[in-house]
C-alpha positions in Angstrom: 108.4 108.0 84.8 106.3 107.5 88.0 103.4 109.9 88.6 103.5 112.0 91.7 101.2 111.4 94.7 98.5 114.0 95.4 100.4 114.6 98.6 103.7 115.4 97.0 105.5 118.4 98.6 105.0 120.6 95.5 101.3 119.7 95.3 100.7 120.4 98.9 102.5 123.8 98.6 100.3 124.7 95.6 97.2 123.8 97.6 98.3 125.9 100.6 99.5 128.8 98.4 97.7 128.6 95.1 98.8 130.9 92.3 96.2 133.3 90.9 93.7 132.8 93.7 91.4 135.9 94.1 89.4 138.3 92.0 90.6 140.5 89.2 89.7 144.2 89.2 87.7 144.9 86.0 87.7 141.5 84.4 86.4 141.3 80.8 85.0 137.8 81.4 83.6 136.0 84.5 81.9 132.7 85.1 81.0 130.4 88.0 81.1 126.7 87.5 79.7 124.1 90.0 80.8 120.5 90.4 77.5 119.0 91.3 79.0 115.7 92.4 81.1 117.0 95.3 79.9 120.5 95.9 83.1 122.3 94.7 82.4 125.7 93.0 84.9 127.8 91.0 84.5 131.3 89.8 86.8 132.4 87.0 87.9 136.0 86.2 89.7 136.7 82.9 91.1 139.8 81.3 91.1 139.3 77.5 92.6 141.9 75.1 92.8 141.4 71.3 92.1 137.7 71.6 94.9 137.1 74.2 94.3 136.2 77.9 96.2 138.9 79.7 95.4 137.8 83.2 93.4 135.0 85.0 92.3 134.4 88.5 90.0 132.0 90.3 88.2 131.7 93.6 85.6 129.6 95.3 85.5 126.4 97.3 87.2 123.2 96.4 89.2 120.2 97.4 93.0 119.9 97.0 92.7 118.6 93.4 90.4 121.3 92.3 92.5 124.1 93.8 95.9 122.8 92.6 94.7 122.2 89.0 93.0 125.7 88.9 96.3 127.2 90.1 98.3 125.6 87.4 95.8 126.2 84.6 95.4 129.9 85.3 99.1 130.2 85.2 99.4 128.3 81.9 96.7 130.2 80.0 98.2 133.7 80.6 99.4 135.1 77.3 97.6 132.3 75.4 95.3 133.0 72.5 91.6 132.4 73.4 91.3 130.0 70.4 94.1 127.9 71.8 92.6 127.8 75.3 89.3 126.6 73.8 91.2 123.7 72.2 92.7 122.4 75.5 91.5 119.0 76.6 91.3 117.3 79.9 94.5 115.3 78.9 96.4 118.6 78.4 95.4 119.7 81.9 96.4 116.3 83.5 99.9 116.7 82.0 100.4 120.0 83.8 101.0 118.2 87.1 101.5 114.5 86.2 99.9 113.3 89.4 97.8 110.2 90.1 94.1 111.0 89.9 91.4 108.5 90.8 88.3 108.4 88.7 86.3 110.0 91.5 88.6 113.0 91.5 88.7 113.4 87.7 85.8 115.8 87.7 87.5 117.9 90.4 90.7 118.0 88.3 88.8 119.2 85.2 86.5 121.7 86.8 88.9 124.6 86.2 89.2 123.8 82.5 85.5 123.6 82.1 85.1 126.8 84.0 87.7 128.7 81.9 86.3 127.5 78.6 82.7 128.3 79.6 83.9 131.7 80.8 85.4 132.4 77.4 82.3 131.1 75.6 79.6 132.9 77.6 81.0 134.9 80.4 81.8 138.2 78.7 80.8 141.1 81.0 78.6 143.7 79.3 79.7 147.3 79.7 
């Protein structure tokens, strides 16, 4: 099956209207992750209860690839066990959208996964 273009109608709609864009009220975890190559920066907010991700949001600045993958990833991880999210790999993320990604945009595509995993590892908010 042929991979979609980055400018496919569905991809463009996700970029214009990303799911889960914004901040959570009272997150249990938060983390900011920069992409030093292109200047994108993503902040992740998670609400984790009993080892399950109950809600996820992201915000920041990023290109089409960064925003679209963050939208899809935050949607996918809701209701997942933390341990399963930590096992996700870049290949799993790329399968979510099945679009052509150039090697230059690979770091943009994977920024959200890095941010979510680092958020879970070290972003717990102290009460």
